[in-house]
MARFITOR-528682 format. One line per field, with one value per residue (C-alpha): x, y, z. Coordinates in Angstrom, 1 decimal, always signed. Layout:
N
xx: (X ...)
yy: (Y ...)
zz: (Z ...)
# end
This chain:
730
xx: (-13.0 -10.8 -9.8 -11.9 -10.3 -11.3 -12.7 -15.3 -15.9 -16.7 -18.6 -21.7 -24.9 -27.4 -27.4 -26.9 -23.6 -22.3 -19.4 -19.6 -21.6 -24.3 -25.8 -26.4 -27.6 -30.1 -31.5 -32.0 -33.5 -36.0 -36.9 -37.4 -39.6 -41.7 -42.1 -40.5 -38.2 -36.5 -36.1 -32.3 -29.6 -26.0 -23.3 -20.0 -16.8 -13.2 -12.4 -13.3 -15.8 -18.9 -20.6 -21.2 -22.0 -24.7 -26.2 -26.4 -27.9 -30.5 -31.2 -31.8 -34.1 -36.1 -36.5 -36.5 -39.5 -39.3 -39.6 -41.6 -43.2 -44.6 -47.5 -45.3 -43.1 -40.1 -38.1 -35.0 -33.9 -33.5 -33.6 -30.5 -32.2 -34.7 -33.8 -33.5 -31.1 -28.9 -28.9 -27.8 -25.1 -23.8 -24.0 -26.5 -29.7 -31.4 -33.0 -29.9 -28.0 -24.4 -22.8 -19.1 -19.2 -15.5 -15.5 -18.9 -18.5 -20.0 -23.4 -24.4 -23.8 -26.0 -28.8 -28.6 -29.0 -32.1 -33.8 -34.6 -35.8 -39.4 -39.7 -40.9 -38.6 -38.2 -37.6 -37.7 -40.0 -37.7 -35.4 -32.2 -29.6 -26.2 -23.9 -20.3 -17.9 -20.7 -18.4 -16.6 -19.6 -19.2 -21.2 -23.4 -24.0 -25.2 -27.5 -29.0 -29.5 -31.1 -34.7 -34.9 -33.2 -35.7 -38.9 -38.1 -40.8 -42.1 -40.4 -36.9 -34.4 -31.1 -28.1 -25.1 -21.7 -18.6 -15.4 -15.3 -18.7 -17.3 -17.1 -20.8 -23.0 -25.3 -28.2 -27.5 -26.8 -30.2 -32.0 -30.5 -30.6 -26.9 -25.2 -21.5 -19.7 -17.1 -13.5 -13.1 -11.4 -8.4 -10.2 -13.2 -10.8 -8.8 -12.0 -13.3 -10.1 -9.8 -13.3 -12.4 -9.1 -10.7 -13.4 -10.7 -8.6 -5.5 -3.0 -2.3 -0.8 -3.0 +0.0 +0.2 -3.5 -3.0 -0.2 -2.8 -5.5 -3.3 -2.0 -5.5 -6.1 -9.8 -10.6 -12.0 -11.4 -7.8 -7.5 -8.9 -6.6 -3.5 -4.6 -4.6 -1.1 +0.2 -1.2 +0.7 +3.7 +3.8 +3.0 -0.5 +0.1 -0.1 +2.9 +4.0 +7.6 +6.2 +3.6 +6.1 +8.5 +5.8 +4.6 +8.0 +6.7 +8.4 +7.9 +5.8 +7.8 +10.8 +8.7 +7.7 +11.4 +12.2 +9.4 +10.6 +14.1 +12.5 +10.7 +13.9 +15.6 +18.3 +20.0 +22.4 +19.6 +17.8 +20.8 +21.2 +17.6 +18.0 +21.1 +19.2 +16.5 +19.0 +20.1 +16.7 +16.9 +13.5 +11.9 +13.1 +10.4 +7.8 +9.5 +9.1 +5.6 +4.8 +6.6 +4.5 +1.3 +2.2 +2.8 -0.7 -2.1 -0.2 -1.7 -5.1 -4.3 -3.3 -6.3 -9.0 -7.8 -11.1 -10.7 -7.4 -7.9 -6.4 -5.4 -2.1 -3.3 -1.0 -3.5 -2.2 +1.4 +0.6 -1.3 +1.8 +4.0 +1.7 +2.2 +6.0 +5.7 +4.6 +1.8 +4.1 +6.8 +4.4 +3.1 +6.6 +7.9 +4.9 +5.5 +9.3 +8.4 +6.1 +8.6 +11.4 +9.3 +9.0 +12.7 +13.7 +14.0 +16.8 +18.8 +22.0 +20.2 +17.0 +18.8 +20.5 +17.4 +15.6 +18.5 +18.7 +14.9 +15.0 +18.0 +16.2 +13.4 +15.7 +17.7 +14.7 +12.7 +11.7 +13.9 +11.5 +8.7 +8.4 +9.3 +7.6 +10.4 +12.8 +16.1 +17.2 +19.3 +21.9 +20.8 +22.6 +23.3 +25.3 +29.2 +30.5 +32.1 +29.3 +29.7 +30.0 +26.8 +27.3 +28.5 +29.9 +32.3 +35.8 +36.5 +37.5 +40.9 +41.3 +41.7 +45.2 +46.5 +48.9 +47.4 +48.5 +47.4 +46.1 +43.7 +41.1 +39.4 +42.5 +42.5 +38.9 +39.7 +42.4 +40.0 +37.4 +40.1 +41.2 +37.7 +36.9 +40.1 +42.1 +45.2 +48.5 +50.4 +53.8 +55.8 +53.6 +54.3 +51.3 +50.8 +48.3 +50.3 +50.0 +47.2 +44.6 +44.7 +41.2 +41.9 +41.8 +39.0 +40.3 +39.8 +37.8 +40.9 +42.4 +39.2 +39.4 +41.6 +44.8 +43.3 +40.5 +42.7 +43.5 +46.7 +49.3 +50.8 +54.5 +55.9 +58.6 +56.2 +56.1 +59.7 +59.4 +56.5 +57.2 +58.3 +55.4 +52.8 +54.3 +52.9 +54.9 +55.2 +53.3 +50.3 +49.2 +47.2 +44.1 +44.2 +44.5 +41.5 +39.4 +40.4 +39.5 +36.1 +35.1 +33.1 +30.8 +28.9 +28.0 +30.6 +31.8 +34.6 +36.9 +34.5 +32.1 +33.3 +31.9 +30.5 +32.6 +31.1 +31.9 +34.3 +32.9 +34.3 +37.1 +37.2 +34.8 +34.7 +33.7 +30.6 +27.5 +28.0 +31.5 +30.3 +27.6 +29.9 +32.2 +29.3 +28.1 +31.6 +32.6 +31.0 +32.7 +35.9 +36.0 +35.3 +37.9 +40.7 +39.9 +39.9 +43.4 +44.6 +43.4 +45.3 +48.5 +48.0 +47.5 +50.7 +52.7 +51.4 +52.7 +49.3 +49.1 +47.0 +46.5 +44.3 +42.1 +41.7 +43.9 +47.1 +50.2 +51.0 +49.0 +49.5 +48.1 +45.1 +44.5 +44.8 +42.3 +39.8 +40.2 +39.5 +36.3 +35.2 +35.9 +34.0 +30.9 +31.1 +31.2 +28.2 +26.1 +27.0 +25.8 +22.6 +21.9 +22.7 +20.3 +17.7 +18.1 +17.9 +14.6 +13.3 +14.3 +12.6 +9.4 +9.7 +10.0 +7.3 +4.5 +1.5 -1.0 -4.4 -4.1 -6.5 -4.8 -5.3 -4.0 -1.2 +0.0 -0.4 +2.0 +4.3 +4.7 +4.3 +8.1 +7.9 +5.4 +7.1 +5.9 +7.5 +7.0 +3.5 +1.9 +3.9 +2.9 -0.7 -0.5 +1.4 -1.7 -4.1 -5.3 -7.0 -10.7 -11.6 -10.6 -13.1 -10.8 -12.0 -12.3 -9.8 -11.2 -8.7 -9.5 -7.5 -6.8 -8.7 -5.6 -4.2 -7.3 -6.0 -3.5 -6.4 -6.1 -6.8 -3.2 -2.0 -4.7 -3.8 -0.1 -1.1 -3.3 -0.5 +2.1 -0.3 -1.0 +2.8 +2.8 +0.0 -3.0 -5.1 -7.9 -10.2 -9.0 -11.4 -10.0 -12.5 -11.6 -12.6 -11.7 -9.5 -10.0 -6.2 -6.6 -5.1 -1.7 -1.1 +2.2 +3.5 +2.6 +4.2 +7.4 +7.5 +7.1 +9.7 +12.2 +11.6 +12.1 +15.4 +16.6 +15.8 +17.6 +20.6 +20.8 +20.4 +23.1 +25.5 +24.8 +25.5 +28.7 +31.6 +33.8 +31.3 +31.0 +34.8 +34.9 +32.2 +34.0 +37.5 +36.8 +33.3 +32.0 +28.3 +26.3 +24.3 +21.3 +19.8 +22.9 +22.6 +21.6 +20.7 +22.9 +21.6 +18.8 +20.5 +21.0 +17.3 +16.0 +18.0 +16.9)
yy: (+98.4 +95.4 +94.5 +92.0 +89.8 +90.1 +86.5 +87.3 +90.9 +90.1 +86.9 +86.9 +87.8 +86.8 +84.5 +87.4 +88.3 +84.8 +84.4 +81.3 +78.2 +79.4 +75.8 +75.6 +79.2 +78.6 +75.4 +77.0 +80.2 +78.4 +76.1 +79.0 +81.0 +77.9 +76.7 +73.3 +72.9 +69.7 +68.7 +67.9 +69.5 +68.3 +70.7 +69.0 +70.5 +71.5 +74.0 +77.5 +77.4 +78.5 +75.5 +77.2 +80.4 +78.8 +77.1 +80.5 +82.3 +79.5 +79.8 +83.5 +82.9 +80.5 +82.9 +86.4 +88.3 +91.5 +90.5 +87.3 +86.7 +83.2 +81.9 +80.8 +83.9 +82.2 +84.3 +83.9 +87.5 +88.0 +91.7 +91.5 +94.3 +92.2 +90.8 +87.2 +88.2 +90.2 +87.6 +85.0 +87.2 +87.8 +84.2 +84.5 +83.3 +80.9 +78.6 +78.1 +75.3 +75.0 +71.7 +70.9 +67.2 +67.0 +67.7 +66.1 +62.7 +60.6 +59.1 +60.7 +64.2 +63.3 +61.9 +65.2 +67.1 +65.1 +65.4 +69.0 +68.5 +68.0 +71.4 +74.3 +77.2 +80.0 +83.1 +82.1 +80.3 +77.1 +75.5 +74.9 +72.3 +73.1 +70.1 +70.9 +68.3 +65.7 +63.0 +63.0 +61.5 +58.0 +55.0 +55.0 +58.8 +58.2 +55.3 +57.5 +60.3 +58.3 +58.2 +61.8 +62.8 +60.7 +62.1 +65.3 +67.6 +70.1 +73.0 +71.4 +71.7 +69.8 +71.5 +69.2 +70.2 +68.0 +68.0 +64.2 +62.8 +59.4 +58.7 +59.3 +56.1 +55.6 +55.6 +59.2 +60.3 +58.8 +61.0 +64.3 +66.6 +66.8 +69.8 +69.6 +72.9 +73.5 +74.7 +78.5 +79.1 +81.6 +84.0 +84.2 +84.6 +87.4 +89.2 +89.1 +90.0 +93.1 +94.3 +93.8 +95.6 +98.5 +98.8 +98.6 +101.2 +98.9 +99.4 +96.2 +94.6 +92.4 +89.9 +89.6 +88.7 +85.8 +84.4 +84.5 +83.0 +80.1 +79.6 +79.5 +76.3 +76.9 +78.2 +81.7 +81.8 +80.8 +83.6 +86.2 +85.0 +85.1 +88.6 +89.7 +88.2 +89.9 +93.4 +93.0 +91.7 +94.6 +97.3 +98.1 +97.2 +94.0 +93.8 +90.9 +90.7 +90.8 +88.1 +85.9 +86.2 +85.6 +82.5 +81.2 +80.1 +80.1 +83.1 +81.9 +84.1 +81.8 +78.8 +80.9 +81.8 +78.1 +77.4 +80.2 +78.6 +75.3 +77.0 +78.4 +75.0 +77.0 +74.6 +77.2 +79.5 +76.5 +75.9 +79.7 +79.8 +76.7 +78.3 +81.5 +79.4 +77.6 +80.9 +81.2 +77.6 +76.4 +73.0 +71.6 +69.0 +71.8 +73.6 +70.6 +70.1 +73.7 +73.2 +70.2 +71.9 +74.8 +72.2 +70.9 +74.4 +75.0 +71.9 +73.1 +76.6 +75.0 +72.8 +74.9 +78.5 +79.4 +76.7 +77.9 +79.1 +82.2 +80.7 +82.7 +85.7 +84.7 +83.6 +85.9 +85.1 +81.3 +81.8 +83.6 +80.7 +78.1 +79.5 +78.8 +75.1 +72.2 +70.1 +67.0 +68.8 +69.8 +66.3 +64.8 +67.4 +66.8 +63.0 +63.5 +66.0 +63.5 +60.7 +62.9 +63.7 +60.1 +59.6 +62.4 +60.2 +58.2 +61.2 +62.4 +65.6 +67.5 +70.1 +67.4 +65.6 +68.9 +69.8 +66.3 +66.3 +69.6 +68.5 +65.2 +67.3 +69.0 +65.8 +63.7 +66.4 +64.9 +66.5 +65.9 +67.9 +71.5 +74.0 +77.4 +78.7 +81.5 +79.6 +77.4 +74.2 +73.6 +74.5 +77.3 +75.0 +72.6 +72.8 +75.3 +72.6 +70.4 +66.7 +64.2 +63.1 +59.5 +59.1 +55.7 +56.8 +58.0 +61.7 +62.4 +64.0 +67.4 +67.4 +69.0 +65.8 +63.7 +60.6 +57.2 +53.6 +53.3 +56.4 +55.7 +59.0 +61.0 +59.3 +60.1 +63.7 +63.8 +62.4 +65.2 +67.8 +66.6 +66.6 +70.1 +72.0 +72.2 +70.1 +71.8 +73.2 +71.9 +74.2 +73.7 +71.0 +68.8 +68.2 +68.8 +71.6 +73.7 +76.3 +76.5 +79.8 +81.2 +84.7 +83.4 +81.3 +78.1 +77.7 +74.9 +72.9 +73.5 +72.3 +68.9 +66.0 +65.2 +62.1 +64.3 +66.9 +69.2 +70.5 +67.7 +66.7 +67.1 +63.7 +65.1 +67.0 +64.2 +64.5 +68.0 +67.1 +66.6 +63.1 +62.5 +63.3 +61.1 +57.6 +54.6 +54.5 +51.1 +52.5 +56.0 +58.0 +57.9 +54.1 +53.9 +56.2 +54.2 +51.0 +52.1 +53.5 +49.9 +49.1 +52.0 +50.1 +47.0 +44.6 +41.9 +40.3 +40.2 +40.4 +42.8 +46.4 +49.3 +52.0 +55.3 +58.7 +60.9 +63.6 +67.1 +69.3 +71.3 +73.8 +76.7 +77.1 +73.5 +73.2 +71.0 +69.2 +68.1 +66.8 +64.8 +63.5 +62.2 +60.5 +58.9 +57.7 +56.1 +52.7 +52.5 +53.8 +51.3 +48.5 +49.6 +49.8 +46.4 +44.9 +46.6 +45.4 +41.8 +42.0 +42.9 +40.0 +37.6 +38.9 +38.3 +34.7 +34.0 +34.1 +36.0 +39.2 +39.1 +36.0 +38.0 +40.7 +43.3 +45.1 +43.8 +47.3 +47.8 +51.6 +51.5 +49.5 +52.1 +55.0 +53.3 +52.7 +56.2 +57.6 +55.6 +56.6 +60.3 +60.3 +58.5 +60.8 +64.0 +62.8 +61.8 +65.1 +67.1 +65.2 +65.7 +69.4 +69.8 +67.8 +69.9 +73.2 +72.1 +71.1 +74.5 +76.2 +74.3 +75.0 +78.7 +79.0 +81.3 +79.4 +82.2 +82.0 +78.2 +75.6 +72.8 +69.6 +66.3 +66.3 +69.7 +68.4 +65.5 +67.9 +70.5 +68.2 +68.4 +72.2 +72.3 +73.8 +71.0 +68.1 +65.5 +64.2 +67.1 +66.0 +62.3 +63.3 +65.3 +62.4 +60.2 +62.7 +63.1 +66.3 +65.7 +69.2 +72.9 +75.6 +78.6 +79.1 +75.7 +72.9 +69.4 +66.7 +63.1 +61.2 +57.4 +56.0 +54.2 +57.8 +59.2 +59.3 +62.2 +64.3 +67.2 +70.9 +71.8 +69.7 +71.0 +74.6 +73.9 +72.4 +75.3 +77.7 +75.8 +75.9 +79.6 +80.2 +78.5 +80.7 +78.6 +80.5 +78.2 +77.0 +73.5 +70.6 +67.1 +64.1 +60.5 +58.4 +55.0 +55.6 +53.3 +53.1 +54.4 +57.7 +57.7 +59.6 +61.5 +58.8 +55.9 +57.9 +58.4 +54.7 +53.7 +56.1 +55.0 +51.4 +52.1 +54.1 +51.2 +48.6 +50.6 +51.1 +47.4 +46.5 +49.0 +47.5 +43.9 +44.9 +46.7 +44.6 +45.5 +44.1 +41.0 +40.7 +40.9 +38.3 +35.9 +36.5 +36.6 +35.1 +38.4 +39.1 +42.3 +43.1 +44.7 +46.1 +48.4 +49.9 +53.5 +55.4 +58.5 +61.6 +60.0 +60.6 +64.3 +64.8 +63.1 +65.2 +68.3)
zz: (-16.4 -17.0 -20.6 -22.4 -24.9 -28.6 -28.7 -26.0 -26.9 -30.5 -29.8 -32.0 -30.4 -33.2 -36.2 -38.5 -36.7 -37.0 -39.4 -41.5 -40.8 -43.2 -43.5 -39.7 -39.6 -42.4 -40.8 -37.3 -38.6 -40.7 -37.9 -35.5 -38.0 -38.8 -35.2 -36.1 -33.1 -32.1 -28.4 -28.7 -30.8 -31.2 -32.5 -33.6 -34.9 -34.0 -31.3 -31.7 -34.7 -32.7 -31.1 -27.8 -29.3 -31.6 -28.5 -26.6 -29.6 -29.8 -26.1 -26.5 -29.5 -27.4 -24.4 -25.9 -24.3 -26.2 -29.8 -29.9 -33.4 -33.3 -31.4 -28.6 -28.7 -30.2 -32.7 -34.9 -34.2 -30.5 -29.3 -27.1 -24.9 -22.7 -19.4 -20.8 -23.6 -21.4 -18.7 -21.2 -22.6 -19.1 -18.1 -15.3 -16.8 -14.4 -16.9 -19.0 -17.3 -18.7 -17.8 -18.4 -19.0 -18.9 -15.1 -14.3 -15.8 -13.0 -13.2 -9.9 -11.5 -14.4 -12.0 -10.0 -13.2 -14.4 -11.1 -11.9 -15.5 -14.5 -12.9 -15.0 -16.0 -13.5 -15.6 -19.3 -21.7 -21.9 -19.6 -21.7 -20.8 -22.6 -22.1 -23.5 -24.3 -24.0 -25.3 -22.0 -20.1 -18.9 -20.2 -17.1 -17.6 -21.2 -20.1 -17.5 -20.0 -22.7 -21.5 -20.7 -24.0 -26.0 -24.4 -22.3 -20.9 -23.4 -21.7 -21.9 -24.7 -24.8 -26.6 -26.9 -28.1 -28.8 -30.7 -31.0 -32.1 -32.9 -29.0 -28.6 -28.4 -31.5 -29.2 -28.3 -31.8 -33.0 -30.4 -31.6 -34.6 -35.5 -37.1 -38.1 -38.1 -40.7 -40.5 -41.1 -44.4 -44.2 -46.4 -44.0 -41.1 -42.6 -43.7 -40.2 -38.5 -40.8 -39.8 -36.1 -36.3 -38.2 -35.5 -32.8 -34.7 -34.7 -37.6 -39.4 -42.6 -44.6 -45.1 -41.3 -41.2 -43.7 -41.4 -38.5 -40.7 -41.6 -38.0 -36.7 -38.6 -39.2 -35.7 -35.4 -31.6 -32.1 -34.7 -32.3 -29.5 -31.8 -32.9 -29.2 -28.9 -32.0 -30.9 -27.7 -29.4 -32.0 -29.4 -30.6 -34.3 -36.4 -38.7 -40.9 -39.5 -35.9 -36.5 -38.3 -35.4 -32.8 -34.6 -35.5 -38.8 -42.1 -44.3 -47.2 -49.6 -49.1 -50.4 -53.4 -54.1 -54.1 -56.6 -58.8 -58.8 -59.7 -62.6 -63.9 -63.5 -61.7 -59.3 -58.0 -57.0 -55.3 -53.1 -52.3 -51.2 -49.0 -47.4 -46.8 -45.1 -42.9 -41.4 -39.8 -38.3 -39.8 -39.6 -43.1 -42.9 -42.7 -45.5 -47.8 -46.7 -47.7 -51.0 -51.9 -50.8 -53.2 -56.0 -55.3 -55.6 -58.8 -60.4 -59.6 -60.9 -64.2 -64.6 -63.0 -62.2 -60.7 -58.0 -56.7 -53.2 -51.8 -48.4 -48.2 -50.2 -53.0 -55.7 -58.4 -57.6 -58.0 -61.2 -62.7 -61.4 -62.8 -66.3 -66.0 -65.4 -67.6 -66.0 -66.3 -64.1 -61.5 -61.1 -61.0 -58.4 -56.2 -56.2 -55.5 -52.7 -51.0 -51.4 -50.1 -47.0 -46.2 -46.7 -44.5 -41.4 -43.1 -44.3 -42.5 -41.6 -42.6 -44.6 -46.8 -47.3 -48.5 -50.9 -52.3 -52.9 -54.7 -56.8 -57.6 -59.0 -61.4 -62.2 -63.0 -64.9 -68.3 -70.9 -73.8 -72.2 -73.4 -70.7 -70.7 -68.5 -69.7 -68.8 -71.7 -71.1 -70.0 -66.5 -64.7 -61.8 -64.0 -64.3 -66.8 -69.0 -70.7 -70.1 -72.9 -74.7 -73.4 -69.9 -70.4 -73.1 -72.3 -72.9 -76.5 -77.2 -78.8 -82.6 -82.2 -80.4 -82.5 -83.9 -82.9 -83.4 -79.9 -80.3 -82.9 -82.2 -83.2 -86.7 -87.1 -86.1 -88.9 -91.4 -90.5 -90.8 -94.2 -95.5 -94.2 -94.8 -98.2 -98.4 -97.8 -100.7 -102.0 -99.6 -96.6 -94.0 -93.3 -89.6 -87.0 -85.5 -88.7 -88.5 -91.3 -93.1 -93.5 -94.8 -98.4 -99.8 -101.5 -105.1 -106.7 -107.5 -104.1 -102.4 -104.1 -102.8 -104.7 -106.3 -107.8 -109.5 -106.6 -105.5 -105.5 -102.2 -101.6 -101.2 -98.9 -96.7 -94.2 -93.7 -92.4 -90.0 -86.4 -85.5 -83.1 -85.8 -88.6 -89.2 -90.4 -94.2 -94.5 -92.5 -93.4 -90.9 -93.1 -93.2 -89.5 -89.0 -91.5 -89.9 -86.5 -87.7 -88.7 -85.5 -86.1 -89.0 -86.9 -88.4 -86.2 -88.2 -85.3 -82.3 -80.8 -80.5 -78.5 -80.8 -80.7 -80.5 -83.4 -82.7 -83.2 -86.1 -84.7 -87.7 -87.3 -91.1 -91.8 -94.1 -93.3 -96.6 -95.7 -92.3 -94.0 -96.6 -93.9 -92.1 -95.4 -96.3 -93.1 -94.0 -97.4 -96.0 -93.2 -95.6 -98.1 -95.4 -93.9 -97.4 -98.0 -94.6 -95.5 -98.6 -96.8 -94.4 -97.3 -98.8 -95.7 -95.6 -99.1 -100.7 -104.1 -103.9 -107.5 -107.0 -104.8 -107.3 -105.6 -106.6 -104.9 -103.6 -100.3 -100.7 -104.3 -103.0 -100.2 -102.8 -105.2 -102.3 -101.1 -104.5 -104.8 -101.3 -102.0 -105.2 -103.6 -100.6 -102.7 -104.8 -101.8 -100.0 -103.0 -103.2 -99.5 -99.7 -102.5 -100.7 -97.5 -99.6 -101.1 -97.7 -96.3 -99.1 -98.4 -94.7 -95.1 -97.7 -96.5 -95.3 -94.5 -96.3 -97.1 -96.0 -94.0 -95.7 -94.5 -97.1 -95.7 -92.1 -93.0 -94.9 -92.2 -89.0 -88.4 -88.4 -85.5 -82.3 -80.0 -78.3 -75.7 -75.0 -77.0 -80.1 -79.4 -79.3 -82.6 -84.3 -84.0 -85.5 -89.0 -90.5 -91.0 -92.2 -92.3 -93.0 -92.4 -88.8 -87.3 -87.7 -87.0 -86.1 -85.6 -82.9 -82.7 -79.7 -78.3 -77.5 -76.0 -72.5 -73.6 -75.1 -72.6 -73.1 -72.4 -75.3 -77.6 -76.7 -77.5 -81.0 -81.7 -80.9 -82.9 -85.9 -85.4 -85.6 -89.0 -90.3 -89.4 -86.9 -86.1 -83.4 -82.7 -82.2 -81.5 -81.7 -80.7 -83.8 -84.8 -87.9 -90.9 -91.6 -95.3 -94.2 -92.5 -89.3 -89.0 -86.6 -89.2 -92.0 -90.0 -89.0 -92.7 -94.0 -91.3 -92.2 -95.9 -95.2 -93.1 -95.6 -98.4 -96.2 -95.4 -99.1 -100.2 -97.6 -98.8 -102.4 -101.5 -103.1 -100.0 -97.6 -99.8 -99.8 -96.0 -95.7 -98.0 -96.5 -92.8 -92.6 -91.3 -91.0 -91.2 -88.1 -89.6 -86.4 -86.0 -89.5 -89.2 -92.5 -93.2 -91.6 -89.6 -86.2 -87.1 -88.3 -85.2 -82.9 -84.7)
# end
């Protein structure tokens, strides 16, 4: 006996063997059982979903002679054993007229067909006309069919099937009972193929069936045909590698590997995966399509995990990947992927377009959004040496470089070194090439500058220093550094200046208080040096410096100003260190067992481990109540668009880390303004600090002297309170 293909061998014989299409099955079964039969049925849907199969099953139900249950013998469960059922299955039933409308499109063919409608059936109960691909009929054929289709004889049933119902005239559609057959989901196809292969005793791998289910694109007949082909290709077995090679499709595991690399923000691994894909010669456009499709499924898995389909048999893997992404990242990656697919036609080649699209995803990833991934910044794919904080600034020299008038950053580095390290002793040469000894802790007297009672400087130490590290006598290195630091405070006495980035501390033993003291004293130090410089210029022009209230010795003026600056810096550094110590004590205080009041919410808001959109949402909330189990927050209506479950879960986890294990409830309520939100409090405190800093600068005598002498003005918008940048960055 010749071999029968799986698609024909396993074609359903009854409604109960039909796979899928439950909506059509239910309607037809109920109509047959209740005797409410229509005279014309139209089955639409893509190829291979069961249109012709349904029509043949319906023909058997109408003509089964062994198991008739209704008054007219019609049944919804044909026996399959009577002559009528067997004849229909074998395609030799006289009263089932199957017409291929694609080959018989002429009106003469339709008229010849309709000439026999009036005659009674020969063998069965009904004469059934099955017209396949009915949309191929000509307009004249449709017109000839209309009258008979509207009022056929009682013994005639019309069953029409088409893949393109849009081409049917409305007059035909209105005369038929239409059923639209759905695509077969991959899960349904895989389940049916597994049953068929088990019955056929063919070894198979489930992952191979998922490849076949996806390649079938919703058609069960295509899936059965591809299964036949894969059995022949794999010598009686259905294996994943054989099916992938036969279909020539991309292994889905490569796409998941790319997604994992994006989750880890690992640009190097992304490029390695693309290089591995290139060895197989894939369609890079299809790769990008698959990647954006997975991004869509990841977004669904984050928002509604139960709605995530298992189209590739990878549902659990995608749920694990979804936990490694922030929702903002997935939305951005999807948008970049779709745009990159549209731009592929303009790229030099497809691989370049794919690589640039993937790298663009990492480059434009919002840095302020929390990332659940394991890899911290900087990304592994970046160069080993970090780039400067501001790309437009020139690279800063090393602290060991000799200072010069043309390099202001070198002078700043010397000031930082002088503030962090103890001054050299009488027998030690002072120069940047001299290493700082750290095996002995400096004493209290040694740690102070010479003008505060510390170890005196050797007046001849400068003579022993290298020639390239010595400054001219009339302009010490400290004065040059202070003068060059002037543009950082927003003064425009001589014109606009570009702000210079602070040079990081080169000494590993430098204390935080010293660094803060340096930052606080930059404004006063800059003003003092400019005042001293102006005094020197007046003296060169023959103007008496005594009239200006300054000593005639420029070096003495610099020494006096430096003494005042150092004293103020030491005092402010001590105050800031004490304030930070108190803040750290409050932060590390145990919070377990306390009720979260709004005052505590404002006090510990900076300690919450949240950032990005989640932090912005929490900053607009106030605490309405806390009963120990439920924390009730009220949100400003202007921020209601951000009120998502993912942000609420992050706020709840951050509070739990501080000792407040609560069930969080966030309501959108119009706030009366009597209670400050964390955002409002932060804005108010920032405005107060800025106002205090501006007022302090206006009262400073050095600033006033600069304004009187040079007509300078203070740019208030550029004033930054000491320590604000560091706290904001933290």
